[in-house]
N, C-alpha and C positions, 0 to 999 in steps of 0.2 A: 278710506277713513279720513285722510288729510283733506280731501276735497269736500267731504261732508262738513268737517269742522270749519273750513273756509266759508262754506255756504251759510252756516249759522252765524259766524262772525260778521259776514257781509250784511245779513239781515239786521243784526243788532246795530251796526254802525249806520246803516241807511235810515233806520227808524230814529236813531239819535239825532240825525240831521233834520228830521221832520218835526219832532215834538217840541224842542225848546222854543220858547217865545210864543207858542200858540195857546192863548187862554180861551176859556169858554166863550167870553164875549167876542173875541176875535173870530172864533170858529163860526159865529153866526153871520159873518160877512160873506156874502155870496162869492166874491172873488177869491177869498182865502179858502173857502170850502172847495171850489173848483180846482184850485191849485193843489190842495191836499189830495183830492181824488185822483188827479192826474199823476201825482207822485206815487200813489199807491198802485195805480195801474202799471206804471213803469217798473215798480218793484216786483209786482206779480210776474210781469214778462221776464224780468231778469232772473227771478227764481226758477221759472220754467226752463229758461235757457241753461241755467246752471245744472238743473236736474237732468236735462238732456245730455249735457257734457259728461256728467258723472255716469249716466247710463251707458253712453258710448264707450267711455274709458273701461268700464267694467266688462262690457261685451268684448272689446278688443283683447282684453287679458284672457278671456275664456276661450276664444277661437284658437283651435290647435293648428290650423292650416298655416304653413309658412308664407303663403302668398294667397291673396284673395282680392276680389273686386266685386262691388255691388253697384249696379248702374240702373237708373230709371230710363227705359227706352223712350218714354214719352217726350222727354226733353234732353236725353243724353247726359243728365246730371250724375256725377259720381257721388254716391252716398257713403260708401266705405271703401277703403283700399289699404293694402299693405304689400310692399315689394312687387308692385304691379308690373315691373319690367324685368323681373328676375326670371331667368330661364330654369325650367324644370321639365323632367320627363312627364308626358301627359297621359300615358297608357291608352285606354280605350276611348278617350275623347276623340282620338284619331278617327274613329268610325263616323263621326259627324261629317268630316271632310270626304270620307269614302262615299257616304250617302249623297253628298252634293255632286260629286263627279259621276256617280251612277245615274242620278236623275238627269244630268245635263248631257251625258254622252252615250247612254245605252237605252235601247228600247226595252223597257222593264217587262214587257210581255214576252220578250225573246227567252228561249230556254237554252240550257247547256247540260251536257252529261258529265257528272262529277267523276274525277279520276283520283288516284291515290295521291298524286302531287298536290291537288287542290285541297285535300283533306289532311295535309301534313301538320298544320299548326295545332298547338294545344287549344282546347276549347271545343272538344268533340261533342257532336249531337247525334244520337242514334237515328234521328230522322233524316240525316244527311249521310249518304253512303255511296260507295263506288258503284257506278252504273246508273245512279238516279238521274233522271231527266227533270230538271227543276228550273223554274223561271227566275229571272233576275229580281223580280219583285219579291218573291218569297225568300231569296237569299238576303235581300236587303232587310226584310223584316226580321229574319233570324239574327242578322248582324246587330241590329239596333235594339231589339227586345231582350234577347238572351245574351247579347254581346258575343255571339258565336264567331270565333276567329276564323274557322275554315270557311264559313259563309262569306266573310269579308274578303278573304283571299280569292275565293271562287269568282267573285264579281270581277276581279281584275282580268280574268281570262276571256271576257267578252271583247276585250280590246287587244291590240298587238302587245307582245311582251314588253314590259317596261313603260308602255305609254300611260297606263293608269296612274302610276306613281309620279310620272313627269307632270301629268295634268293636276295632281294634287298640289305639288309644289308651285306650279304655275298659278293655280288659283289663289294660293296663299299670297303670292306677289301681287296679283290683281287686287286683292282685298287689303293690301298694305300691311300684311302680317309679316313685317320685316324680320322678326326674331323667331320665325317658325320654320322647322324642317321636318318633313315626313320621310321616314325610312321604310315603312311598310303600311298596308291598308288596315291593319288591325290593332296596332299599338303595342305588340309584344316586345319590340326592340326599344330599349331605354334611350336610344338616340333620337326617337321621336320627341322633339322638344319644342316648347313654346312658352309664352307668358300669358298671364291672365288678361293683359291688355290686348294681346293678339286674339285670344280665344273669343273674347267678347265681340270682336269684329265678325268672326265666323258665325257666332250665334245670331247676331243682328242680321246678317245676310240671309241666313236660313229663315228667320222669323219673317222677313220681308218677301223673300222670293220662293221659298220652299216650305211653307207651313205644314205640308203633308209629312215631312220628315219628323217634325215635332209630334204630330198626331200619332205616328207609328210608335214613338217611344213611350206613349201612354197605354199602349195595347197590352193586355195580359190574357188575351184569349186567342192567341195564334197557335195553330196546330198544323202538322204535316204528317202523312202516313209514314211509319217506319218500314223496315224490310218485311215485316210480317203483315203489313197492311193496317195495323192498329194506329189510330191517330195519337200522335205524341205532342204534348204541349211544350211550347217554348216559354219558360217562366220568365217574366219580366224581372231582371236583376236590379232595377232601379226602384227602390221602395217609395220614392216620391210620387210614383204614378197613382198612388192611393189618395193623394191630397187633391181636393176639389180645385184648388187654385193653381195646380201644376199645369203649365202649358206644354212642357216637354224639355228634353235634355238628355245628357249622357253621363254616365259615371265610369270610372275605371280604377284598376289597381295593378300595381307592379311593386315588388320589394323596393326597387330603386325610386319609384314615384310616390310610394305610399298610396293614399286614397285621393282620387281626383274627381271633380264634378263640374259640369257646366249645365246650369239649369235656368229655366225661365218660369216665372210665376206671375199670375194675374193678381196683383195686390194693391190695395189703396187706389183702385181704379186706374191702374197702369201696369204695363209689363215690366217686371223687375228681373234683371239678370243677376245671378249669383254664381261666380266662378271661384272654385277652390283648387289649389294645387298643394301637394305634399301635406295632406291632412292626416292626422291620426284617426279621426272619426268624422267623415264628411257629413254623415246624417245628423249627428249632434250639432256640428258646426252650422249646418244649413238651418236646422230647426231653431237654433238660438238666434240666428240672423232674422229669420221670419218672425219670430216672437218679438224681437226688438223693433222690426219694421211696423208691426201691427200696433205697437204701443207708442210709437213716435211719429209725429207728422213729418212728411217728407218735404 
């Protein structure tokens, strides 16, 4: 409200500087008319700028995430940010790095027979069961679409014990994700920590080098046969897949992390990354940001 009052006061004061001394006869002078029009255009631009500032201030008050970052990948310009270097648990966003390591180090057509040890984590799917011979590609899809934790863990068994996790942390260093540490491949451990500034580097790397990963995250029609042979659907837990502008991304949740999200949208003729950590409602936060972006020129 204070900003709106300031805007009204500014307009009144600005007009007050224009009007005194301009008579009807003077207004007929071309030079004076041109100057007057120029001042009006300046005023209009300033009004638009102030409106944008008020809109941004209002948006930032409404976002529940403790940390967020909005970046235009077209020119790497930062549009919005808050606590961008603050460490938080990232929950299932971890699976984006799991997918990168799988793509770069495993033959995705290779298969593995699932064991009880592989199916230990919470996040059980009836389509994954002891004795099932399943491809790395299908485990990757289950991990990204339904955020199935045992699928993410099973992927690590294609490599020597401990190597998969080492590669995840090594890749983080290569991408200059200096404040990131991975403790597991699925995100259940709250010691999987990062910052929105680091996560956006991972998202940019995936967008450039592994767009297939983003395509998988939009899929809501992935099925595998269960123990009885019936096809069971892996429901996409990321509600953004329904949006036409959604390019891809990953969401997550842990009590210690609240709701997390790393998403990429094709908006205003450019890929826009929206990263949220420690949000009370990532869907509402993201939709508010998308709305704001659609109504404000970048």
